C-alpha positions as CSV (number, residue, x, y, z in Angstrom):
1,X,119.1,141.7,93.0
2,X,119.4,138.7,95.3
3,X,121.5,136.7,92.7
4,X,124.1,139.5,92.8
5,X,124.5,139.2,96.6
6,X,124.7,135.4,96.3
7,X,127.4,135.7,93.6
8,X,129.4,138.3,95.8
9,X,129.4,136.1,98.9
10,X,130.2,132.9,96.9
11,X,133.0,134.5,94.9
12,X,134.6,136.0,97.9
13,X,134.8,132.7,99.6
14,X,135.9,131.0,96.5
15,X,138.7,133.5,95.7
16,X,139.9,133.2,99.4
17,X,140.2,129.4,98.8
18,X,142.1,130.0,95.5
19,X,144.5,132.3,97.2
20,X,145.8,129.7,99.7
21,X,145.2,126.6,97.8
22,X,148.5,126.1,96.3
23,X,150.3,127.0,99.5
24,X,148.1,124.5,101.4
25,X,148.9,121.7,98.8
26,X,152.6,122.2,99.4
27,X,152.4,122.6,103.2
28,X,149.8,119.6,103.6
29,X,150.8,117.1,100.9
30,X,154.3,118.3,100.3
31,X,153.9,118.3,96.4
32,X,156.3,119.8,93.9
33,X,155.2,122.2,91.1
34,X,154.7,119.3,88.7
35,X,152.3,117.5,91.0
36,X,150.5,120.7,91.9
37,X,150.0,121.3,88.1
38,X,148.6,117.7,87.8
39,X,146.2,118.4,90.8
40,X,145.0,121.6,89.1
41,X,144.5,119.5,85.9
42,X,142.3,117.2,87.7
43,X,140.2,120.0,89.1
44,X,139.8,121.4,85.6
45,X,139.1,118.2,83.9
46,X,136.2,117.5,86.4
47,X,135.1,121.1,85.8
48,X,135.1,120.7,82.1
49,X,133.0,117.4,82.0
50,X,130.6,119.2,84.4
51,X,130.0,122.4,82.3
52,X,127.6,121.0,79.7
53,X,125.4,119.1,82.3
54,X,125.4,122.4,84.3
55,X,124.2,124.4,81.3
56,X,121.5,121.8,80.6
57,X,120.3,122.0,84.3
58,X,120.1,125.8,83.9
59,X,118.0,125.6,80.8
60,X,115.7,122.9,81.4
61,X,115.3,122.5,85.2
62,X,114.6,126.1,86.0
63,X,111.5,125.2,88.1
64,X,113.7,123.5,90.6
65,X,116.9,125.6,90.0
66,X,116.9,127.5,93.4
67,X,116.7,124.3,95.3
68,X,119.5,122.7,93.2
69,X,121.6,125.9,93.7
70,X,121.1,125.7,97.5
71,X,122.1,122.1,97.5
72,X,125.2,122.8,95.5
73,X,126.3,125.4,98.1
74,X,125.8,123.0,100.9
75,X,128.1,120.6,98.9
76,X,130.6,123.5,98.5
77,X,130.7,123.9,102.3
78,X,131.4,120.2,102.8
79,X,134.1,120.3,100.1
80,X,135.9,123.0,102.1
81,X,135.7,120.9,105.3
82,X,137.3,118.1,103.3
83,X,140.4,120.2,102.7
84,X,141.2,119.5,106.3
85,X,141.7,115.8,105.5
86,X,144.4,116.5,102.8
87,X,147.7,114.7,103.8
88,X,148.9,113.2,100.6
89,X,148.6,113.4,96.9
90,X,145.5,111.1,96.8
91,X,143.4,113.2,99.2
92,X,144.6,116.4,97.5
93,X,143.4,114.9,94.0
94,X,140.1,113.9,95.5
95,X,139.4,117.3,97.0
96,X,140.5,119.1,93.7
97,X,138.1,116.8,91.8
98,X,135.1,117.7,94.0
99,X,135.9,121.3,94.0
100,X,136.1,121.4,90.2
101,X,132.7,119.9,89.8
102,X,131.1,122.6,92.1
103,X,133.2,125.4,90.5
104,X,131.8,124.5,87.0
105,X,128.3,124.4,88.2
106,X,128.3,127.8,90.0
107,X,130.2,129.5,87.3
108,X,127.7,128.5,84.7
109,X,124.5,128.8,86.7
110,X,125.1,132.2,88.3
111,X,126.1,133.9,85.1
112,X,123.0,132.5,83.3
113,X,120.7,133.5,86.1
114,X,121.4,137.1,85.7
115,X,121.2,136.9,81.9
116,X,117.7,135.3,82.0
117,X,116.4,137.6,84.7
118,X,116.8,141.0,82.8
119,X,115.7,142.5,79.5
120,X,118.1,141.9,76.6
121,X,118.7,145.8,76.1
122,X,120.1,146.1,79.6
123,X,121.8,142.7,79.9
124,X,125.3,144.2,79.5
125,X,124.7,146.7,82.3
126,X,123.1,144.0,84.6
127,X,126.0,141.7,84.0
128,X,128.5,144.4,84.5
129,X,126.8,145.3,87.9
130,X,127.0,141.8,89.0
131,X,130.6,141.1,87.9
132,X,131.8,144.6,88.6
133,X,130.4,144.7,92.2
134,X,131.7,141.3,92.7
135,X,135.2,142.0,91.6
136,X,135.3,145.4,93.5
137,X,134.2,143.6,96.8
138,X,136.4,140.6,96.2
139,X,139.4,142.4,95.2
140,X,141.1,141.7,98.4
141,X,139.7,138.1,98.7
142,X,142.7,136.1,97.5
143,X,145.2,138.2,99.5
144,X,142.8,137.9,102.6
145,X,142.8,134.1,102.0
146,X,146.5,133.9,101.9
147,X,146.8,136.1,105.0
148,X,144.2,134.2,107.0
149,X,145.9,130.9,106.2
150,X,149.4,132.2,107.0
151,X,148.1,133.8,110.2
152,X,145.4,131.6,111.6
153,X,146.0,128.3,109.9
154,X,144.0,126.0,107.5
155,X,141.2,125.1,110.0
156,X,140.0,128.6,110.9
157,X,140.2,129.7,107.2
158,X,138.2,126.7,106.0
159,X,135.5,127.4,108.7
160,X,135.0,131.0,107.5
161,X,134.6,129.9,103.9
162,X,132.2,127.2,104.9
163,X,130.0,129.6,106.7
164,X,129.9,131.8,103.6
165,X,128.7,128.9,101.5
166,X,125.9,128.1,103.9
167,X,124.7,131.7,103.8
168,X,124.7,131.3,100.0
169,X,122.6,128.2,100.4
170,X,120.1,129.9,102.7
171,X,119.7,133.0,100.2
172,X,119.2,130.8,97.3
173,X,116.0,129.5,98.7
174,X,114.6,133.1,98.5
175,X,115.2,133.5,94.7
176,X,112.1,134.0,92.5
177,X,111.8,130.5,91.2
178,X,108.7,131.6,89.1
179,X,110.5,134.2,87.3
180,X,113.3,131.8,86.4
181,X,110.8,129.3,85.2
182,X,108.9,131.7,83.0
183,X,112.0,133.0,81.4
184,X,112.4,130.0,79.0
185,X,110.1,129.8,76.1
186,X,110.5,126.0,75.4
187,X,108.6,123.6,77.5
188,X,110.7,122.8,80.5
189,X,110.0,119.1,80.1
190,X,111.5,119.0,76.4
191,X,114.9,117.6,76.2
192,X,117.2,119.6,74.1
193,X,120.7,118.5,73.1
194,X,123.9,120.6,72.8
195,X,123.5,120.3,68.9
196,X,120.0,121.9,69.4
197,X,121.5,124.8,71.3
198,X,124.1,125.4,68.6
199,X,121.3,125.6,66.1
200,X,119.4,128.1,68.2
201,X,121.8,130.9,68.0
202,X,125.3,129.8,69.1
203,X,127.1,129.7,65.7
204,X,130.6,129.1,64.6
205,X,131.7,132.8,65.1
206,X,130.4,133.0,68.5
207,X,132.3,129.7,69.4
208,X,135.5,131.3,67.8
209,X,135.1,134.3,70.0
210,X,134.5,132.3,73.1
211,X,137.7,130.4,72.2
212,X,139.8,133.6,71.7
213,X,138.3,135.2,74.9
214,X,139.6,132.4,76.9
215,X,143.2,132.1,75.6
216,X,144.4,134.3,78.5
217,X,143.1,131.7,80.8
218,X,146.5,129.9,80.6
219,X,148.1,133.1,82.0
220,X,145.5,133.3,84.7
221,X,146.2,129.7,85.6
222,X,149.9,130.6,86.1
223,X,149.2,133.7,88.2
224,X,146.5,132.1,90.3
225,X,148.4,128.9,91.2
226,X,152.1,129.6,90.8
227,X,152.6,133.3,91.4
228,X,152.3,133.2,95.2
229,X,155.0,130.5,95.2
230,X,157.2,132.3,92.9
231,X,156.9,135.6,94.8
232,X,157.5,133.8,98.1
233,X,160.7,132.2,96.8
234,X,162.0,135.7,96.0
235,X,160.8,137.2,99.2
236,X,158.6,139.7,97.3
237,X,155.6,141.2,99.0
238,X,152.7,141.1,96.5
239,X,149.5,141.1,98.6
240,X,149.1,144.9,98.3
241,X,149.4,144.9,94.5
242,X,147.0,142.0,94.2
243,X,144.4,143.8,96.3
244,X,144.8,147.1,94.4
245,X,144.7,145.3,91.0
246,X,141.7,143.3,92.0
247,X,139.7,146.3,93.0
248,X,140.5,148.2,89.9
249,X,139.5,145.1,87.9
250,X,136.0,145.4,89.4
251,X,135.5,149.0,88.3
252,X,136.8,148.0,84.8
253,X,134.4,145.1,84.6
254,X,131.6,147.6,85.4
255,X,132.8,150.0,82.7
256,X,133.1,147.4,80.0
257,X,129.6,146.1,80.6
258,X,128.1,149.5,80.3
259,X,130.0,150.2,77.2
260,X,128.8,147.1,75.6
261,X,125.2,148.5,75.8
262,X,126.1,151.7,74.2
263,X,129.1,151.3,71.8
264,X,131.5,148.9,70.3
265,X,134.2,148.5,73.1
266,X,136.9,147.0,70.6
267,X,139.7,149.5,71.5
268,X,139.3,148.9,75.3
269,X,139.1,145.1,74.7
270,X,142.3,145.3,72.6
271,X,144.1,147.1,75.4
272,X,142.9,144.4,77.8
273,X,144.3,141.4,75.9
274,X,147.6,143.4,75.2
275,X,147.9,143.9,79.0
276,X,147.3,140.2,79.6
277,X,150.2,139.4,77.2
278,X,152.5,142.0,78.7
279,X,152.2,141.0,82.4
280,X,154.1,137.7,82.4
281,X,157.2,139.5,80.8
282,X,157.3,141.8,83.8
283,X,157.0,138.9,86.2
284,X,160.0,137.2,84.5
285,X,162.3,140.1,85.4
286,X,162.2,138.9,89.1
287,X,162.4,142.6,90.0
288,X,160.0,143.4,92.9
289,X,158.8,146.6,91.5
290,X,158.2,145.2,87.9
291,X,156.6,142.1,89.3
292,X,154.1,144.1,91.3
293,X,153.5,146.4,88.3
294,X,152.9,143.4,86.2
295,X,150.3,142.0,88.7
296,X,148.5,145.2,88.8
297,X,148.4,145.4,85.0
298,X,147.3,141.8,84.9
299,X,144.3,142.4,87.1
300,X,143.4,145.8,85.5
301,X,143.1,144.1,82.1
302,X,141.4,141.0,83.1
303,X,138.1,142.5,81.8
304,X,138.9,141.3,78.3
305,X,137.1,137.9,78.7
306,X,134.1,139.7,80.4
307,X,133.7,142.1,77.7
308,X,133.6,139.5,75.0
309,X,131.2,137.4,77.0
310,X,128.8,140.2,77.5
311,X,128.8,141.1,73.8
312,X,128.0,137.6,72.8
313,X,125.3,137.1,75.6
314,X,123.3,140.1,74.2
315,X,123.2,138.4,70.7
316,X,121.8,135.1,71.7
317,X,118.3,134.0,72.9
318,X,117.4,133.5,76.6
319,X,116.7,129.8,75.8
320,X,120.3,129.0,75.3
321,X,122.0,131.3,77.9
322,X,122.9,128.3,80.0
323,X,124.2,126.4,77.2
324,X,126.4,129.3,76.0
325,X,127.8,130.0,79.4
326,X,128.6,126.3,79.8
327,X,130.4,126.3,76.4
328,X,132.2,129.6,77.2
329,X,133.5,128.3,80.5
330,X,134.3,125.0,79.0
331,X,136.9,126.8,76.8
332,X,138.3,128.3,79.8
333,X,138.6,124.8,81.3
334,X,140.2,123.3,78.3
335,X,142.9,126.1,78.2
336,X,143.4,125.8,81.9
337,X,143.9,122.1,81.7
338,X,146.6,122.3,79.2
339,X,148.0,125.3,80.9
340,X,148.4,123.6,84.2
341,X,150.2,120.7,82.8
342,X,152.5,122.8,80.7
343,X,153.0,125.4,83.4
344,X,153.9,122.7,86.1
345,X,156.4,121.2,83.8
346,X,158.1,124.5,82.9
347,X,158.3,125.6,86.5
348,X,159.9,122.4,87.5
349,X,162.4,122.0,84.7
350,X,163.1,125.5,83.3
351,X,162.3,127.6,86.4
352,X,159.7,130.4,86.9
353,X,161.4,133.1,84.9
354,X,161.5,131.2,81.6
355,X,157.9,129.9,82.3
356,X,156.7,133.5,82.5
357,X,158.3,134.3,79.2
358,X,156.6,131.3,77.5
359,X,153.2,132.5,78.8
360,X,154.0,136.0,77.5
361,X,154.5,134.7,74.0
362,X,151.2,132.8,74.3
363,X,149.6,136.1,75.3
364,X,151.0,137.6,72.0
365,X,149.4,135.0,69.9
366,X,146.1,135.6,71.7
367,X,146.4,139.4,70.6
368,X,146.9,138.3,67.0
369,X,143.9,135.9,67.2
370,X,141.7,138.5,68.6
371,X,142.7,141.0,65.9
372,X,141.8,138.3,63.2
373,X,138.2,137.8,64.6
374,X,137.7,141.6,64.1
375,X,138.4,141.5,60.4
376,X,134.8,141.0,59.4
377,X,132.6,144.0,58.8
378,X,130.4,143.3,61.9
379,X,132.6,143.0,64.8
380,X,131.4,141.6,68.1
C-alpha cells in the first residue's frame, strides 16, 4: 500500500533527524543537558497541543486529507532547512517547536490512515506490516543520521532528509482520497467533539491501557536524546548495537501485530515491558558490553506499546480511529514532556549513571501497572 511506502520514507528521514538532533544542539547552540531537556520539552508540548486537532482533521476532513498530508510534508522539509539557522537557544527552541507540531500530525494521521483503509479483522496484520516493515528498514536510520552528521556535516544531512520529505509530499497526492472519505460513517461536515469520540467507543479502560502503554516513553526519551551523548562521553561505540536492535525491533513489531489477530499476546507484551525496565540498569553500569547489550534489549522490546495499540485499535470503530491515535500519542507526549525535564535535571545534577537507575525504577513501576490492567477477566 502507498501509505506504507510513505510511512517508511518519512520515518527513515525523521529517525535520521532524531539521531543527530541532540549532537547538533550541543554543537550549534552550545547547550548543556538541562537546556537540551527544556528544548525537548518545547518540542513535546507543541506536539501535545497538536494531537487532538490532528485527530480531528483525520476524522472529519478525509475528503481533503491527502492534500493536507502533502502540504505537511512540504512544511517538514522547510523545518529541516531551518535547522541550518540554529546558533543559539532561541533558534533551537523555535525549530524544536515547529518540528513538534509536524511530528504530532504525521504520527497521528499515518497510523489512522492504515487503520481506516483495511478490514477490522486484518487490522492487526496490516498495522504490523506497516510498523514492522518501517522499523526493519529504518533500523539503521538513527545510526546513519549520526554517521552522516559526523562525517559530512549538518548541511548535507539536512539536504538528504529534506529531499525525502519532498518525495513523501509527492506520493501523498497519489493516495486514494475517495476510499479515505468513504471510510467514515458520519457526515464529513458534522462537527464532533473529543467527548463525542469518547462516547463512541474510547472508554475508561482503553484510556488506562493507552496510559500504561506509553509509560516507557520516558525511557525512550532518555535513550533517544541522551544516550548518544552518554556513550560519546565514555568513548563507547554504540552504532552497531543500535542498528541491530532497531532491525530486530522491526521483526518483533510484525510478529506482535499478527499475534494480535490470532491470540492474546499478553506473555510477549509482559516480556516487552520488563525488557524496557531492565535496559536502563544495564546502561548505568558504564560497561561497554553491558551498555550495548542493554541498547539491543531496549530496541528488541520496544514492541510493547505497538502491541497494546493494535489490540485497542481492533476494538474501536473506524469513526474514532483518528481521535484514539491522537489520544494515544498525547499520552506519549505527556510522559515525554515530564521525562525530558526530569532527565535533563538528573543528567546535569546527578550524572548519567544515577539518571539511568531512576529510569529503571520507573520501568519497574510500569511493569506493575501493566499487570494490574490485566487483572480483569477480559484482558486486552
